C-alpha positions in Angstrom: -13.3 -6.3 -4.0 -14.3 -5.6 -7.1 -13.6 -1.7 -7.4 -12.0 0.6 -5.4 -11.1 4.3 -5.1 -7.6 5.3 -4.4 -6.7 9.3 -3.8 -2.7 9.9 -4.0 -3.1 7.6 -7.0 1.0 8.5 -8.5 2.7 8.2 -4.6 5.0 5.5 -4.1 2.6 3.2 -2.0 -0.4 4.3 -4.3 1.2 3.1 -7.0 1.9 0.0 -4.9 -2.2 -0.6 -4.2 -2.9 0.1 -7.5 -0.9 -2.5 -8.9 -1.9 -4.9 -6.4 -5.6 -4.1 -7.7 -4.8 -4.7 -11.1 -2.8 -8.0 -10.2 -6.2 -9.2 -8.2 -8.4 -7.9 -11.1 -10.1 -5.0 -9.1 -11.2 -1.8 -10.7 -9.7 1.2 -9.9 -10.7 5.3 -10.0 -7.6 6.8 -9.6 -7.6 10.2 -8.3 -5.1 12.7 -8.9 -3.9 16.4 -8.5 -4.7 18.2 -11.6 -1.6 18.7 -14.2 -0.5 16.4 -12.1 3.5 15.4 -14.0 3.7 12.2 -12.2 0.2 10.7 -14.4 2.7 8.7 -16.4 4.2 6.4 -13.5 -0.1 5.1 -13.6 -0.2 2.1 -16.0 -2.4 1.5 -18.7 -5.2 -1.3 -18.1 -8.7 -1.5 -19.0 -9.2 -1.9 -15.2 -7.8 2.0 -14.2 -9.7 5.1 -15.0 -8.5 8.5 -14.1 -9.8 11.4 -13.1 -8.3 14.9 -11.9 -9.1 16.8 -8.7 -7.3 18.3 -6.0 -8.2 17.7 -2.3 -9.7 21.1 -2.0 -12.1 20.0 -4.7 -13.6 16.7 -3.2 -16.7 18.4 -2.3 -17.5 19.2 -6.0 -16.2 15.6 -7.1 -18.3 14.8 -10.0 -20.5 11.9 -8.1 -23.0 11.3 -10.8 -20.8 10.0 -13.0 -20.2 7.2 -10.7 -23.6 6.8 -9.4 -24.4 3.6 -10.8 -21.2 2.0 -9.7 -20.3 0.1 -6.9 -17.1 0.8 -5.3 -16.1 -1.3 -2.3 -12.8 0.6 -0.7 -12.3 4.1 -0.6 -8.0 4.1 0.0 -7.5 7.6 1.1 -3.4 8.7 0.4 -3.3 12.0 -0.9 -1.6 14.3 1.7 -0.2 17.9 1.1 2.6 19.2 2.3 4.7 16.2 3.0 8.5 17.6 2.9 10.1 17.6 5.5 10.8 21.6 6.0 6.7 21.3 6.3 6.2 19.1 8.2 6.1 21.5 11.4 3.9 23.9 9.7 0.5 23.6 11.8 -1.9 25.8 9.5 -1.0 23.5 6.4 -1.1 19.9 8.3 -4.1 21.2 9.9 -5.9 21.5 6.6 -4.8 17.6 5.3 -7.6 16.8 8.7 -10.4 18.5 6.7 -9.6 17.3 2.9 -9.4 13.6 5.0 -12.9 14.2 6.2 -13.9 15.2 2.6 -12.5 11.8 1.3 -14.8 9.8 4.3 -18.1 12.2 2.9 -17.1 11.1 -1.1 -16.6 7.9 -0.3 -19.6 7.4 1.2 -21.5 9.3 -2.0 -19.8 6.9 -4.0 -21.3 4.0 -2.5 -18.1 2.3 -0.8 -18.9 0.8 1.8 -15.0 1.0 3.7 -12.5 4.2 4.4 -8.6 3.0 4.6 -6.8 5.9 5.7 -2.7 6.3 5.8 -1.5 7.2 9.2 1.9 7.5 10.2 4.5 5.9 12.2 4.9 10.1 13.7 1.7 9.5 15.4 3.8 7.8 17.9 6.3 10.1 18.5 10.1 8.9 19.9 9.3 5.4 21.1 12.3 3.1 22.3 10.4 -0.1 22.4 8.6 -2.0 19.3 5.5 0.0 18.5 2.2 -2.1 18.0 -1.1 -0.5 17.2 -1.7 -0.1 20.7 1.5 1.7 22.0 0.4 5.3 23.4 0.3 8.2 20.7 2.7 11.6 21.5 3.1 13.0 18.0 6.2 15.6 18.6 5.5 17.1 14.9 2.9 19.1 13.3 2.6 16.0 10.7 2.0 13.5 13.4 -0.4 14.9 15.4 -2.5 16.0 12.1 -2.4 12.5 11.1 -3.8 11.5 14.9 -6.2 13.9 14.5 -7.1 13.1 10.7 -7.2 9.2 12.0 -9.6 9.6 15.0 -11.6 12.1 13.4 -12.4 10.0 10.4 -13.3 6.7 12.3 -15.8 9.0 14.1 -17.0 10.3 10.9 -17.3 6.9 9.3 -19.3 5.4 12.2 -21.6 8.3 12.3 -22.9 7.9 8.5 -22.3 3.8 8.4 -18.7 3.4 6.8 -16.5 0.7 8.4 -12.9 2.3 9.0 -9.2 1.1 9.1 -6.5 3.2 9.1 -2.8 2.0 8.7 0.1 3.7 10.2 3.2 3.6 7.9 7.0 2.9 8.6 9.7 3.3 6.8 8.6 2.1 3.1 11.3 2.6 0.5 11.3 2.0 -3.3 10.2 2.6 -6.6 8.8 6.6 -6.9 10.4 6.9 -3.6 11.2 10.9 -2.3 14.6 11.5 -3.2 15.2 13.1 0.1 14.7 9.7 1.8 17.9 8.0 3.2 18.0 5.4 1.0 17.3 7.5 -1.7 20.0 9.9 -1.2 22.4 6.5 -0.5 21.2 4.8 -3.8 21.5 8.2 -6.1 24.7 9.4 -4.9 27.0 6.2 -4.9 25.1 5.2 -8.7 27.0 8.7 -9.7 30.1 7.7 -7.3 29.5 11.1 -5.2 30.4 11.1 -1.6 28.2 10.3 0.9 27.9 11.1 4.5 25.7 9.7 7.2 25.8 9.4 11.1 27.5 6.2 12.6 24.0 4.6 11.6 23.6 2.8 14.8 19.6 3.2 14.9 18.1 0.0 14.7 15.5 0.4 11.9 12.5 -0.9 10.2 12.2 -0.8 6.6 9.3 -2.2 4.3 9.9 -2.6 0.6 6.8 -0.6 -1.3 5.4 -3.1 -3.3 4.8 -5.4 -0.1 3.3 -2.1 1.6 1.0 -1.9 -1.1 -0.2 -5.8 -0.6 -0.9 -4.5 2.7 -3.2 -2.2 2.1 -4.6 -4.1 -0.6 -4.7 -7.0 1.7 -6.9 -4.7 4.5 -9.5 -3.9 1.9 -10.2 -7.7 1.4 -9.9 -8.7 5.0 -9.0 -5.8 7.6 -11.2 -5.3 10.5 -13.6 -2.5 10.7 -12.0 -0.2 13.6 -8.8 -1.2 12.9 -5.6 0.6 13.5 -2.6 -1.8 11.8 1.1 -1.0 12.2 2.5 -1.1 8.4 6.2 -2.3 8.1 8.4 -5.1 7.6 8.3 -6.4 11.7 12.1 -7.0 11.8 14.6 -4.4 12.0 18.7 -3.6 11.2 21.0 -1.1 12.2 21.0 1.7 9.6 24.6 1.2 8.3 23.9 -2.5 7.6 21.7 -1.2 4.9 23.4 1.3 4.0 26.6 -1.4 3.4 24.3 -3.7 2.1 23.3 -0.9 -0.7 27.3 -0.3 -1.1 28.1 -3.6 -1.9 25.4 -4.1 -4.4 26.5 -0.8 -6.3 30.1 -2.0 -5.7 30.7 1.3 -4.6 34.5 1.9 -4.6 34.8 4.9 -2.3 34.0 4.1 1.3 30.3 4.1 2.6 30.5 8.2 4.3 29.5 6.5 7.8 30.0 8.6 10.5 31.2 12.3 8.7 28.0 13.3 10.5 26.8 14.0 14.2 23.4 12.7 15.1 20.5 15.3 15.3 19.8 16.8 18.8 16.6 14.5 19.2 17.6 11.3 16.9 15.0 8.8 16.9 17.1 5.3 17.8 14.9 2.8 17.6 11.6 2.0 14.8 10.2 -0.7 14.9 6.4 -2.1 14.2 4.8 -4.7 15.6 2.9 -6.2 12.4 1.1 -9.4 14.6 -2.5 -7.8 14.2 -1.9 -7.1 10.6 -0.6 -10.1 10.0 -3.3 -12.2 11.9 -6.3 -10.2 10.4 -5.0 -10.0 7.1 -2.2 -12.8 6.5 0.2 -10.4 5.7 3.7 -11.3 5.7 6.7 -9.1 3.6 7.4 -11.1 0.4 10.8 -8.9 -0.1 13.7 -9.3 1.8 15.9 -5.8 1.9 18.8 -7.4 -0.6 15.7 -8.1 -3.0 13.7 -4.9 -2.8 16.5 -2.4 -2.5 18.0 -4.3 -5.8 14.9 -3.6 -7.9 15.3 -0.2 -6.0 18.9 0.3 -7.5 18.2 -0.7 -11.2 15.1 1.1 -11.7 17.3 4.3 -10.2 19.7 3.0 -12.6 17.6 3.1 -15.5 16.7 6.7 -14.6 20.3 8.1 -14.8 
């Protein structure tokens, strides 16, 4: 793998994949939104070229500019309307299915042999047991339905035009450039500011993966992943949520209580989320390098530097 294309390159996982590519001497064409406020996230490197292109412009991408290059893998992370308030908007989520198919067509035009898409654990819906790639699909949000449809339809399109297809279903990833509204970032930000926090009893059994590990997982999919595979992208290990929160509290030396038990569970609270990463490990050799304490320590320091 010598040259890759990454859409959504300024996202948390997009940046992590980009950095993994740089570490391994892989050239990257980073596709970002027009006038993106996150362009400063992309490191300066001779291996990176940035191009601004919105999702609805893939059909008019300046392919001729890159016709003499040979790209190998196309990573598609770009997805519109990911915020919680939009995840049940069927119309908005449906548009991402077409954008994914346009990304497949673009990857073919750029000479790529492999298309790798970013799926989600939301494709499974609520599951009480460990989740594997073969676990039954039953999404209960428009976001989950759209992710599943995008994965299946892009697989069919890839097969019809001769591209390899790999789909990585992302579980709970945290780290640098994470969304400020996630539980982890909520806890870190408020504790660093010495503000009160409010959580449920946090008895959920959860699988968290550090963003740098997620980036390496997708990098390895590009070098060793098998055509037609669906991989669960997680740590493969769980802890109770209150253990994660107490860990953050201890590392920040929070004087106030952690706020556990101040909120009631949601009506449809998911209590179990654990990825079976055995096929990802068998095919690519991926194993997480960071413990939660190591990953959250780096994340806390990054947030602290922003305050």
